[in-house]
PATI-459165 format. One line per 3 residues: number of its first residue (from 1); for each residue z, y, x of C-alpha. Coordinates in nm, 3 decimals. Example, Ala and Ser with C-alpha at 12.3 -4.5 7.8 and 13.67 -1.06 7.14 Angstrom:
# PATI-459165
1 = 0.780:-0.450:1.230 | 0.714:-0.106:1.367
This chain:
# PATI-459165
1 = 0.000:0.000:0.000 | 0.070:0.255:0.278 | -0.267:0.170:0.436
4 = -0.439:0.213:0.100 | -0.264:0.545:0.046 | -0.366:0.659:0.396
7 = -0.730:0.584:0.318 | -0.729:0.799:0.004 | -0.901:1.138:0.025
10 = -0.692:1.452:0.063 | -0.775:1.574:-0.286 | -0.649:1.247:-0.433
13 = -0.320:1.273:-0.244 | -0.274:1.628:-0.365 | -0.320:1.512:-0.722
16 = -0.017:1.285:-0.707 | 0.305:1.425:-0.861 | 0.459:1.697:-0.649
19 = 0.776:1.655:-0.447 | 0.959:1.886:-0.684 | 0.862:1.674:-0.983
22 = 0.962:1.352:-0.807 | 1.298:1.504:-0.713 | 1.364:1.600:-1.074
25 = 1.264:1.248:-1.181 | 1.504:1.092:-0.932 | 1.788:1.307:-1.059
28 = 1.711:1.239:-1.426 | 1.665:0.862:-1.385 | 1.977:0.821:-1.169
31 = 2.183:1.018:-1.420 | 2.048:0.814:-1.711 | 2.126:0.485:-1.535
34 = 2.485:0.582:-1.459 | 2.583:0.766:-1.775 | 2.399:0.555:-2.031
37 = 2.659:0.278:-2.009 | 2.401:-0.002:-2.039 | 2.196:-0.132:-1.746
40 = 1.859:-0.303:-1.811 | 1.828:-0.659:-1.683 | 1.645:-0.769:-1.372
43 = 1.350:-0.889:-1.578 | 1.241:-0.527:-1.614 | 1.191:-0.486:-1.241
46 = 0.853:-0.665:-1.221 | 0.671:-0.461:-1.488 | 0.818:-0.138:-1.352
49 = 0.710:-0.219:-0.995 | 0.361:-0.294:-1.124 | 0.326:0.079:-1.186
52 = 0.310:0.149:-0.811 | -0.048:0.024:-0.749 | -0.156:0.179:-1.079
55 = -0.015:0.511:-0.958 | -0.219:0.492:-0.637 | -0.533:0.401:-0.833
58 = -0.473:0.694:-1.066 | -0.433:0.918:-0.762 | -0.766:0.798:-0.619
61 = -0.941:0.858:-0.953 | -0.791:1.206:-0.969 | -1.014:1.315:-0.681
64 = -1.323:1.284:-0.897 | -1.473:1.572:-1.086 | -1.481:1.383:-1.416
67 = -1.104:1.331:-1.417 | -0.960:1.367:-1.769 | -0.668:1.602:-1.811
70 = -0.468:1.330:-1.982 | -0.454:1.153:-1.646 | -0.180:1.393:-1.538
73 = 0.049:1.254:-1.809 | -0.037:0.901:-1.697 | 0.043:0.981:-1.334
76 = 0.377:1.135:-1.426 | 0.464:0.833:-1.641 | 0.372:0.588:-1.364
79 = 0.571:0.786:-1.109 | 0.868:0.778:-1.345 | 0.844:0.398:-1.371
82 = 0.830:0.363:-0.992 | 1.137:0.582:-0.946 | 1.322:0.395:-1.220
85 = 1.236:0.059:-1.063 | 1.360:0.169:-0.722 | 1.694:0.295:-0.850
88 = 1.724:-0.001:-1.087 | 1.685:-0.244:-0.796 | 1.941:-0.054:-0.584
91 = 2.202:-0.066:-0.859 | 2.147:-0.437:-0.928 | 2.165:-0.507:-0.555
94 = 2.503:-0.334:-0.532 | 2.635:-0.526:-0.833 | 2.517:-0.856:-0.684
97 = 2.697:-0.790:-0.353 | 3.042:-0.852:-0.501 | 3.257:-1.158:-0.437
100 = 3.164:-1.466:-0.646 | 3.442:-1.534:-0.901 | 3.485:-1.893:-0.777
103 = 3.610:-1.767:-0.437 | 3.892:-1.550:-0.568 | 4.226:-1.655:-0.420
106 = 4.077:-1.902:-0.171 | 4.128:-1.875:0.202 | 3.813:-1.743:0.364
109 = 3.724:-1.700:0.728 | 3.529:-1.381:0.793 | 3.352:-1.262:1.107
112 = 3.235:-0.903:1.127 | 3.298:-0.549:1.244 | 3.529:-0.266:1.139
115 = 3.280:-0.003:1.021 | 3.501:0.292:0.921 | 3.809:0.480:1.035
118 = 4.116:0.299:0.892 | 4.329:0.479:0.639 | 4.701:0.476:0.712
121 = 4.970:0.394:0.458 | 5.333:0.284:0.464 | 5.240:-0.084:0.458
124 = 4.986:-0.052:0.741 | 4.615:0.024:0.759 | 4.343:-0.008:0.498
127 = 4.022:-0.119:0.664 | 3.656:-0.147:0.563 | 3.502:-0.458:0.718
130 = 3.129:-0.543:0.733 | 3.056:-0.916:0.740 | 2.820:-1.113:0.959
133 = 2.940:-1.455:0.838 | 3.177:-1.602:0.583 | 3.302:-1.955:0.528
136 = 3.570:-2.130:0.324 | 3.867:-2.174:0.557 | 4.051:-2.432:0.345
139 = 3.757:-2.678:0.323 | 3.972:-2.946:0.494 | 4.196:-2.957:0.187
142 = 3.901:-3.077:-0.017 | 3.817:-3.362:0.222 | 3.536:-3.166:0.393
145 = 3.672:-3.169:0.750 | 3.379:-3.368:0.876 | 3.120:-3.136:0.725
148 = 2.987:-2.821:0.884 | 3.112:-2.511:0.700 | 2.859:-2.286:0.533
151 = 2.800:-1.951:0.700 | 2.695:-1.783:0.375 | 2.966:-1.920:0.147
154 = 3.035:-1.572:0.009 | 2.684:-1.522:-0.123 | 2.556:-1.166:-0.083
157 = 2.895:-1.018:0.001 | 2.847:-0.769:0.286 | 3.156:-0.542:0.292
160 = 3.524:-0.588:0.201 | 3.831:-0.367:0.204 | 4.139:-0.524:0.365
163 = 4.507:-0.435:0.383 | 4.603:-0.479:0.746 | 4.975:-0.485:0.825
166 = 5.219:-0.667:1.052 | 5.208:-1.042:1.006 | 5.482:-1.175:0.780
169 = 5.703:-1.461:0.899 | 5.546:-1.716:0.666 | 5.201:-1.624:0.801
172 = 5.289:-1.654:1.170 | 5.244:-2.031:1.161 | 4.874:-1.969:1.100
175 = 4.855:-1.667:1.327 | 4.578:-1.829:1.534 | 4.304:-2.065:1.433
178 = 4.338:-2.442:1.481 | 4.213:-2.563:1.817 | 4.070:-2.884:1.674
181 = 3.802:-2.683:1.496 | 3.651:-2.574:1.830 | 3.492:-2.240:1.877
184 = 3.392:-2.202:1.509 | 3.027:-2.211:1.600 | 2.931:-2.297:1.247
187 = 3.134:-2.006:1.113 | 2.941:-1.740:1.294 | 2.618:-1.920:1.381
190 = 2.651:-1.830:1.746 | 2.689:-2.179:1.895 | 2.959:-2.325:2.111
193 = 2.920:-2.057:2.376 | 3.032:-1.776:2.145 | 3.333:-1.976:2.032
196 = 3.439:-2.055:2.388 | 3.389:-1.695:2.495 | 3.629:-1.581:2.225
199 = 3.894:-1.840:2.303 | 4.049:-1.627:2.577 | 4.073:-1.334:2.338
202 = 4.247:-1.558:2.088 | 4.509:-1.655:2.345 | 4.566:-1.290:2.437
205 = 4.611:-1.192:2.074 | 4.845:-1.483:2.014 | 5.063:-1.369:2.304
208 = 5.065:-1.012:2.177 | 5.164:-1.119:1.828 | 5.431:-1.351:1.968
211 = 5.577:-1.058:2.162 | 5.599:-0.860:1.838 | 5.322:-0.619:1.934
214 = 5.104:-0.517:1.639 | 4.729:-0.531:1.690 | 4.567:-0.254:1.486
217 = 4.195:-0.237:1.411 | 3.959:0.019:1.559 | 3.607:0.107:1.435
220 = 3.343:-0.093:1.618 | 3.573:-0.389:1.694 | 3.456:-0.740:1.602
223 = 3.714:-0.969:1.446 | 3.749:-1.321:1.307 | 3.988:-1.299:1.010
226 = 4.151:-1.534:0.764 | 4.186:-1.356:0.431 | 4.230:-1.406:0.060
229 = 4.003:-1.192:-0.153 | 3.970:-1.079:-0.512 | 3.697:-0.896:-0.695
232 = 3.730:-0.514:-0.685 | 3.875:-0.462:-1.031 | 4.085:-0.147:-1.074
235 = 4.293:-0.008:-1.362 | 4.086:0.179:-1.619 | 4.239:0.453:-1.833
238 = 4.080:0.733:-2.036 | 4.047:1.049:-1.830 | 4.146:0.875:-1.507
241 = 3.965:0.822:-1.182 | 3.718:0.531:-1.186 | 3.822:0.346:-0.872
244 = 3.598:0.047:-0.944 | 3.296:0.276:-0.949 | 3.404:0.414:-0.611
247 = 3.410:0.058:-0.475 | 3.054:0.008:-0.599 | 2.945:0.333:-0.439
250 = 3.094:0.226:-0.104 | 2.945:-0.126:-0.150 | 3.292:-0.279:-0.125
253 = 3.246:-0.621:-0.282 | 3.602:-0.755:-0.250 | 3.962:-0.655:-0.180
256 = 4.210:-0.861:0.017 | 4.480:-0.897:0.280 | 4.463:-1.023:0.637
259 = 4.666:-1.338:0.710 | 4.534:-1.428:1.057 | 4.315:-1.242:1.302
262 = 4.137:-1.288:1.630 | 3.978:-1.003:1.825 | 3.632:-1.083:1.962
265 = 3.542:-0.903:2.283 | 3.169:-0.955:2.227 | 2.970:-0.964:1.904
268 = 2.941:-1.323:1.782 | 2.576:-1.299:1.676 | 2.276:-1.071:1.694
271 = 2.311:-1.011:1.319 | 2.666:-0.887:1.372 | 2.533:-0.614:1.597
274 = 2.289:-0.505:1.328 | 2.533:-0.524:1.037 | 2.625:-0.164:0.970
277 = 2.470:0.149:1.115 | 2.550:0.175:1.489 | 2.536:0.554:1.467
280 = 2.784:0.574:1.180 | 3.016:0.319:1.341 | 3.002:0.514:1.667
283 = 3.103:0.835:1.491 | 3.378:0.651:1.301 | 3.513:0.524:1.633
286 = 3.507:0.878:1.774 | 3.687:1.009:1.464 | 3.956:0.746:1.504
289 = 4.012:0.826:1.873 | 4.031:1.199:1.804 | 4.283:1.141:1.525
292 = 4.500:0.924:1.752 | 4.496:1.185:2.029 | 4.568:1.468:1.784
295 = 4.871:1.283:1.645 | 4.987:1.198:1.996 | 4.971:1.563:2.103
298 = 5.164:1.663:1.794 | 5.434:1.398:1.839 | 5.478:1.449:2.213
301 = 5.436:1.824:2.257 | 5.441:2.013:1.927 | 5.715:1.836:1.732
304 = 5.891:1.553:1.921 | 6.039:1.273:1.707 | 6.397:1.394:1.758
307 = 6.308:1.731:1.607 | 6.038:1.610:1.372 | 6.005:1.749:1.022
310 = 5.825:1.572:0.741 | 5.677:1.899:0.616 | 5.508:1.962:0.952
313 = 5.360:1.612:0.948 | 5.217:1.695:0.604 | 5.057:2.006:0.752
316 = 4.914:1.795:1.034 | 4.742:1.595:0.759 | 4.568:1.918:0.652
319 = 4.448:1.965:1.012 | 4.314:1.608:1.021 | 4.149:1.657:0.683
322 = 3.973:1.978:0.784 | 3.872:1.867:1.134 | 3.798:1.496:1.084
325 = 3.755:1.452:0.708 | 4.063:1.225:0.682 | 4.136:1.307:0.319
328 = 4.399:1.031:0.294 | 4.612:1.219:0.549 | 4.674:1.501:0.299
331 = 4.967:1.415:0.075 | 4.933:1.393:-0.300 | 5.176:1.680:-0.355
334 = 4.960:1.911:-0.141 | 4.645:1.795:-0.321 | 4.818:1.883:-0.649
337 = 4.903:2.230:-0.517 | 4.546:2.287:-0.396 | 4.403:2.167:-0.727
340 = 4.630:2.384:-0.942 | 4.544:2.693:-0.737 | 4.171:2.615:-0.731
343 = 4.129:2.581:-0.352 | 4.093:2.203:-0.324 | 3.722:2.247:-0.239
346 = 3.827:2.423:0.082 | 4.049:2.138:0.198 | 3.759:1.894:0.192
349 = 3.469:1.922:0.432 | 3.248:2.152:0.227 | 2.899:2.278:0.283
352 = 3.040:2.615:0.381 | 3.220:2.460:0.677 | 2.907:2.277:0.794
355 = 2.690:2.587:0.758 | 2.944:2.800:0.942 | 2.951:2.561:1.236
358 = 2.569:2.542:1.243 | 2.545:2.922:1.246 | 2.803:2.940:1.524
361 = 2.607:2.688:1.732 | 2.283:2.878:1.670 | 2.447:3.206:1.775
364 = 2.581:3.054:2.097 | 2.243:2.905:2.188 | 2.064:3.228:2.105
367 = 2.309:3.424:2.322 | 2.264:3.177:2.612 | 1.884:3.196:2.588
370 = 1.896:3.573:2.581 | 2.118:3.575:2.890 | 1.882:3.334:3.067
373 = 1.578:3.546:2.987 | 1.752:3.856:3.122 | 1.861:3.681:3.440
376 = 1.688:3.765:3.764 | 1.666:3.401:3.878 | 1.295:3.306:3.857
379 = 1.355:2.940:3.763 | 1.598:3.018:3.484 | 1.400:3.308:3.344
382 = 1.101:3.081:3.286 | 1.295:2.801:3.110 | 1.298:2.949:2.758
385 = 0.925:3.008:2.780 | 0.855:2.636:2.783 | 1.001:2.598:2.433
388 = 0.992:2.870:2.170 | 1.336:3.019:2.119 | 1.329:2.981:1.741
391 = 1.251:2.609:1.763 | 1.533:2.543:2.007 | 1.786:2.748:1.811
394 = 1.699:2.571:1.483 | 1.715:2.229:1.651 | 2.063:2.297:1.791
397 = 2.184:2.431:1.455 | 2.062:2.123:1.266 | 2.205:1.885:1.527
400 = 2.541:2.065:1.515 | 2.544:2.038:1.135 | 2.468:1.665:1.143
403 = 2.720:1.606:1.421 | 3.004:1.779:1.236 | 2.910:1.613:0.906
406 = 2.916:1.268:1.068 | 3.237:1.348:1.252 | 3.401:1.453:0.925
409 = 3.314:1.143:0.725 | 2.960:1.218:0.595 | 3.065:1.335:0.249
412 = 2.819:1.439:-0.020 | 2.870:1.818:0.025 | 2.811:1.773:0.398
415 = 2.502:1.561:0.334 | 2.365:1.820:0.094 | 2.409:2.097:0.349
418 = 2.256:1.895:0.634 | 1.944:1.803:0.438 | 1.905:2.159:0.309
421 = 1.931:2.297:0.663 | 1.680:2.036:0.785 | 1.432:2.116:0.508
424 = 1.470:2.490:0.566 | 1.421:2.450:0.942 | 1.109:2.234:0.900
427 = 0.956:2.474:0.649 | 1.036:2.768:0.874 | 0.874:2.604:1.175
430 = 0.569:2.491:0.979 | 0.518:2.836:0.831 | 0.512:2.696:0.477
433 = 0.772:2.901:0.302 | 0.942:2.732:0.009 | 1.201:2.860:-0.230
436 = 1.565:2.763:-0.196 | 1.533:2.577:-0.526 | 1.275:2.342:-0.374
439 = 1.497:2.283:-0.072 | 1.794:2.208:-0.298 | 1.594:1.963:-0.511
442 = 1.456:1.785:-0.206 | 1.802:1.747:-0.051 | 1.933:1.607:-0.383
445 = 1.644:1.358:-0.389 | 1.720:1.243:-0.033 | 2.087:1.188:-0.117
448 = 1.998:0.989:-0.430 | 1.749:0.778:-0.234 | 2.016:0.696:0.023
451 = 2.298:0.658:-0.229 | 2.201:0.614:-0.598 | 2.572:0.618:-0.689
454 = 2.608:0.977:-0.571 | 2.537:1.116:-0.919 | 2.855:0.948:-1.042
457 = 3.077:1.155:-0.811 | 3.229:1.492:-0.888 | 3.136:1.621:-0.542
460 = 2.763:1.581:-0.611 | 2.764:1.793:-0.926 | 3.009:2.053:-0.797
463 = 2.823:2.091:-0.469 | 2.477:2.131:-0.616 | 2.614:2.319:-0.916
466 = 2.764:2.583:-0.688 | 2.431:2.625:-0.508 | 2.244:2.653:-0.838
469 = 2.492:2.909:-0.973 | 2.467:3.127:-0.661 | 2.086:3.109:-0.661
472 = 2.069:3.197:-1.029 | 2.305:3.492:-0.991 | 2.122:3.628:-0.686
475 = 1.772:3.579:-0.832 | 1.576:3.903:-0.797 | 1.882:4.098:-0.686
478 = 1.839:4.408:-0.472 | 2.110:4.415:-0.207 | 2.086:4.793:-0.174
481 = 2.187:4.853:-0.534 | 2.538:4.830:-0.679 | 2.642:4.485:-0.803
484 = 2.712:4.484:-1.174 | 2.914:4.185:-1.295 | 3.011:4.144:-1.658
487 = 3.382:4.142:-1.734 | 3.489:4.259:-1.383 | 3.330:4.603:-1.358
490 = 3.098:4.757:-1.101 | 3.111:4.724:-0.721 | 3.012:5.038:-0.534
493 = 2.710:5.030:-0.310 | 2.925:5.177:-0.031 | 3.099:4.840:0.003
496 = 2.959:4.644:0.301 | 2.679:4.405:0.212 | 2.867:4.097:0.338
499 = 3.169:4.178:0.121 | 2.957:4.243:-0.186 | 2.761:3.922:-0.136
502 = 3.087:3.732:-0.094 | 3.217:3.876:-0.421 | 2.892:3.783:-0.594
505 = 2.899:3.427:-0.462 | 3.264:3.381:-0.559 | 3.202:3.519:-0.907
508 = 2.895:3.307:-0.971 | 3.050:2.987:-0.836 | 3.376:3.032:-1.031
511 = 3.213:3.105:-1.365 | 2.918:2.870:-1.318 | 3.135:2.572:-1.225
514 = 3.409:2.632:-1.484 | 3.250:2.400:-1.748 | 3.200:2.122:-1.491
517 = 3.554:2.157:-1.354 | 3.702:2.133:-1.704 | 3.479:1.837:-1.793
520 = 3.569:1.651:-1.471 | 3.938:1.740:-1.426 | 4.054:1.884:-1.761
523 = 4.224:2.166:-1.571 | 4.139:2.534:-1.529 | 4.309:2.736:-1.258
526 = 4.357:3.092:-1.385 | 4.495:3.200:-1.050 | 4.198:3.041:-0.869
529 = 3.992:3.360:-0.811 | 4.290:3.536:-0.652 | 4.378:3.233:-0.437
532 = 4.017:3.185:-0.329 | 3.979:3.552:-0.237 | 4.244:3.497:0.030
535 = 4.191:3.129:0.113 | 3.810:3.125:0.154 | 3.790:3.358:0.456
538 = 4.127:3.239:0.593 | 4.039:2.867:0.579 | 3.665:2.886:0.650
541 = 3.663:3.135:0.936 | 4.005:3.089:1.099 | 4.189:2.766:1.014
544 = 3.893:2.526:1.014 | 3.739:2.637:1.348 | 4.080:2.618:1.518
547 = 4.143:2.273:1.366 | 3.806:2.145:1.493 | 3.869:2.293:1.837
550 = 4.217:2.137:1.856 | 4.082:1.794:1.759 | 3.798:1.809:2.013
553 = 4.024:1.933:2.294 | 4.305:1.684:2.232 | 4.149:1.413:2.457
556 = 4.042:1.670:2.721 | 4.324:1.923:2.761 | 4.658:1.855:2.596
559 = 4.815:2.193:2.685 | 4.528:2.388:2.529 | 4.517:2.157:2.227
562 = 4.894:2.206:2.186 | 4.859:2.585:2.172 | 4.574:2.567:1.919
565 = 4.761:2.312:1.707 | 5.077:2.527:1.697 | 4.873:2.829:1.588
568 = 4.695:2.620:1.324 | 5.016:2.475:1.183 | 5.170:2.822:1.161
571 = 4.866:2.947:0.965 | 4.865:2.645:0.733 | 5.239:2.686:0.671
574 = 5.195:3.045:0.556 | 4.889:2.953:0.349 | 5.087:2.683:0.167
577 = 5.371:2.931:0.111 | 5.127:3.181:-0.044 | 4.970:2.915:-0.266
580 = 5.313:2.790:-0.375 | 5.407:3.145:-0.475 | 5.091:3.176:-0.684
583 = 5.149:2.832:-0.834 | 5.491:2.938:-0.964 | 5.342:3.222:-1.167
586 = 5.334:3.170:-1.546 | 5.016:2.999:-1.669 | 4.875:2.965:-1.317
589 = 4.678:2.662:-1.439 | 4.629:2.523:-1.787 | 4.529:2.181:-1.918
592 = 4.220:2.192:-2.141 | 4.099:1.891:-2.342 | 3.790:1.724:-2.205
595 = 3.498:1.878:-2.399 | 3.248:1.682:-2.603 | 2.881:1.657:-2.514
598 = 2.753:1.951:-2.717 | 3.056:2.165:-2.640 | 2.986:2.112:-2.270
601 = 2.619:2.200:-2.314 | 2.711:2.522:-2.497 | 2.963:2.610:-2.225
604 = 2.706:2.556:-1.949 | 2.459:2.780:-2.133 | 2.727:3.046:-2.175
607 = 2.822:3.032:-1.806 | 2.456:3.064:-1.708 | 2.422:3.372:-1.933
610 = 2.733:3.536:-1.787 | 2.612:3.508:-1.426 | 2.247:3.578:-1.509
613 = 2.065:3.835:-1.292 | 1.976:4.181:-1.411 | 1.710:4.186:-1.679
616 = 1.833:3.885:-1.878 | 1.929:4.012:-2.225 | 2.259:3.944:-2.403
619 = 2.453:3.841:-2.095 | 2.796:3.928:-2.242 | 2.716:3.696:-2.535
622 = 2.764:3.402:-2.298 | 3.139:3.448:-2.339 | 3.108:3.336:-2.702
625 = 2.953:3.006:-2.591 | 3.255:2.938:-2.366 | 3.515:2.995:-2.638
628 = 3.485:2.652:-2.811 | 3.565:2.479:-2.481 | 3.836:2.719:-2.360
631 = 4.031:2.727:-2.686 | 3.989:2.366:-2.795 | 4.319:2.241:-2.948
634 = 4.496:1.938:-2.795 | 4.412:1.600:-2.944 | 4.722:1.510:-3.149
637 = 4.790:1.260:-3.431 | 4.835:1.378:-3.787 | 5.184:1.415:-3.934
640 = 5.160:1.077:-4.109 | 5.009:0.889:-3.812 | 5.165:0.695:-3.525
643 = 4.971:0.654:-3.201 | 5.081:0.397:-2.942 | 4.892:0.400:-2.611
646 = 4.958:0.126:-2.355 | 4.833:0.247:-2.017 | 4.668:0.010:-1.772
649 = 4.887:0.052:-1.462 | 4.886:-0.301:-1.314 | 5.242:-0.422:-1.254
652 = 5.506:-0.270:-1.480 | 5.466:-0.078:-1.803 | 5.410:0.273:-1.934
655 = 5.370:0.322:-2.310 | 5.310:0.658:-2.480 | 5.429:0.685:-2.843
658 = 5.317:0.986:-3.049 | 5.398:1.099:-3.400 | 5.272:1.442:-3.501
661 = 5.375:1.677:-3.220 | 5.649:1.450:-3.084 | 5.577:1.242:-2.773
664 = 5.791:0.966:-2.622 | 5.715:0.782:-2.297 | 5.863:0.432:-2.271
667 = 5.896:0.343:-1.900 | 5.741:0.538:-1.616 | 5.567:0.259:-1.429
670 = 5.591:0.188:-1.060 | 5.608:0.438:-0.779 | 5.728:0.489:-0.425
673 = 5.737:0.867:-0.444 | 5.557:1.147:-0.630 | 5.238:1.094:-0.429
676 = 5.192:0.723:-0.507 | 5.338:0.680:-0.853 | 5.165:0.541:-1.160
679 = 5.241:0.872:-1.332 | 5.026:1.081:-1.099 | 4.748:0.819:-1.085
682 = 4.718:0.720:-1.451 | 4.944:0.905:-1.695 | 4.889:1.267:-1.592
685 = 4.504:1.247:-1.589 | 4.513:1.085:-1.934 | 4.740:1.355:-2.079
688 = 4.540:1.635:-1.918 | 4.217:1.498:-2.064 | 4.375:1.553:-2.407
691 = 4.518:1.896:-2.324 | 4.883:1.780:-2.311 | 5.120:1.915:-2.046
694 = 5.468:1.805:-2.161 | 5.649:1.520:-2.337 | 5.970:1.528:-2.542
697 = 6.151:1.207:-2.447 | 6.151:0.967:-2.153 | 6.297:0.619:-2.205
700 = 6.356:0.395:-1.902 | 6.424:0.039:-2.017 | 6.594:-0.098:-1.704
703 = 6.645:-0.019:-1.337 | 6.340:-0.182:-1.184 | 6.083:-0.026:-0.952
706 = 5.795:-0.129:-1.179 | 5.953:0.042:-1.481 | 6.166:0.322:-1.336
709 = 5.984:0.395:-1.010 | 5.787:0.685:-1.156 | 6.077:0.845:-1.344
712 = 6.126:1.120:-1.087 | 5.757:1.211:-1.107 | 5.777:1.228:-1.489
715 = 6.082:1.457:-1.477 | 5.908:1.687:-1.229 | 5.560:1.701:-1.383
718 = 5.615:1.663:-1.760 | 5.966:1.814:-1.803 | 6.095:1.594:-2.088
721 = 6.375:1.743:-2.298 | 6.561:1.410:-2.334 | 6.618:1.118:-2.095
724 = 6.737:0.782:-2.231 | 6.824:0.496:-1.995 | 7.009:0.163:-2.007
727 = 7.194:0.231:-1.681 | 7.417:0.495:-1.530
């Protein structure tokens, strides 16, 4: 097919659907697949893929003069089928890569590589592990000792998520693998040589475990593990986070715990080297080393253990989150504070951070080239002439953006910014100017092609929604004229251009994203514009660059990294104090019921009218379209009704009983603190989605961690007027 397409005339290729149309198709089809709730079967793949050769034939016919106009509709329809088939296949492939139900609870022996930076919790590390081979470890119990184990016993399973902690006493008897099974050549397909090469590593690990020394995983390490897995099924509650969908997006096909492990010094097979992107694994390994060095500098020089303070360690998590994208390092209480004050987008690696670093790199390179050109050394003065300055500056800026995005975890906002910068640089170098809308659509199409699940994430819609809102507000705007914004007055033209553009961007993003924020999180921060006015320049231009510099210098110069880290922690401490002060104001944030489909559409139209550029009539009327969403009443039972809601929280119980305007919560579920309680994970999102912020009575049946563990979080977040317990 590529050869056939290459042989087509230029006029025929031009007649194919444009890149903008294909990008819109990708976005529409991906959204329909994810939000429709019903996935077509695999039998639809063959007829949809048959549209690809028909599309090429239609493109070849389009080069003729007698081409009917109706052929354009046919080409668009065929292109839509091709796009749908591609995304359809990707989704089915992800669903098929989960653990077969028959293998749940069985002991499995996995060989593979750690492909991501581990997340740290109280119990140990949580690791993503890409597989190169899988076999049933307990086959001897079924009388299969004499048979060779199957290397593909797990089917199409390619990635698992494992809880990795210190070995328990009952697991130490199977700490290492039985010697009578040889080098496990059949397990990894590498032959007896690979098994014998790993035997020395096994002995070393056994000695380390026997000495009580924990062996923790690092990205890029190859391991042979004995695990027990289960399918990635997560609690599902209305208004809550869909963790199972996140597992599908990350292609995590099973969850489990490590019972025995053996570090392999060399990859067991050629396939193991290819399993997982070497570039991404390399950056994950670099992220992990930088995080370890940053924590070591903090513990040894900034805040030694004898004088350590838990609050400062929480602020160090903010540094790790901003510099390395380690979002798990930021505590749940801080995430709640950032969300209520509307600055949570700054604490993740946003497109603004990536763009800022790219601009800084471009400025440095431009300054160096200018200095070289002005130098009197003949050799140096001729160097920039070999490559055009613009090309070199753009190349360094794009590489810096990709490097920082990969170093910070390769999130969707970072991906969007990197692809937009790449598209803009290519169009600038080629001399084919395109609008920012085309660049935005093309970057969205690239992200969907690489990750069809991206449209199911809040970051995708908020990231591209912010860009669309800013573009729409700035469309046709004259920067020399005063900025006129409805509801907030007029900005004088004497204000510096950068300040006025910053005000415009903040206004358009806040109003334009308000319907999406309410639909996704059921919360509206009224203090958000004030908090962002201070936090955006403070975090983007001061805290984040210092955090990145401290993380990069930690392995190179500990004294310099210590100074930068102390300055950064002092700034973060005062920022948190300012946000906490704003959070204590009355009605700083309000819970708004999740809007219906048509209410959300009306709100989006109203937001677009409010931030519309000059010349669009009836802009103030957009406020009326927002009123049904902003003033929607909470969803409550009638006076003669009784609602009983049993939340899905796993172990334990949490039951909400409602009659009229009275609400009683029976048991608070499990919890080991406010950050990891069932209340914050399941109950609060459900109540916020209905516009409820308080309850009247909390009943704790008995003193058990799975029933009373979240009581403190309920008392703090929901402020019940009565507390009833069966214990003192």
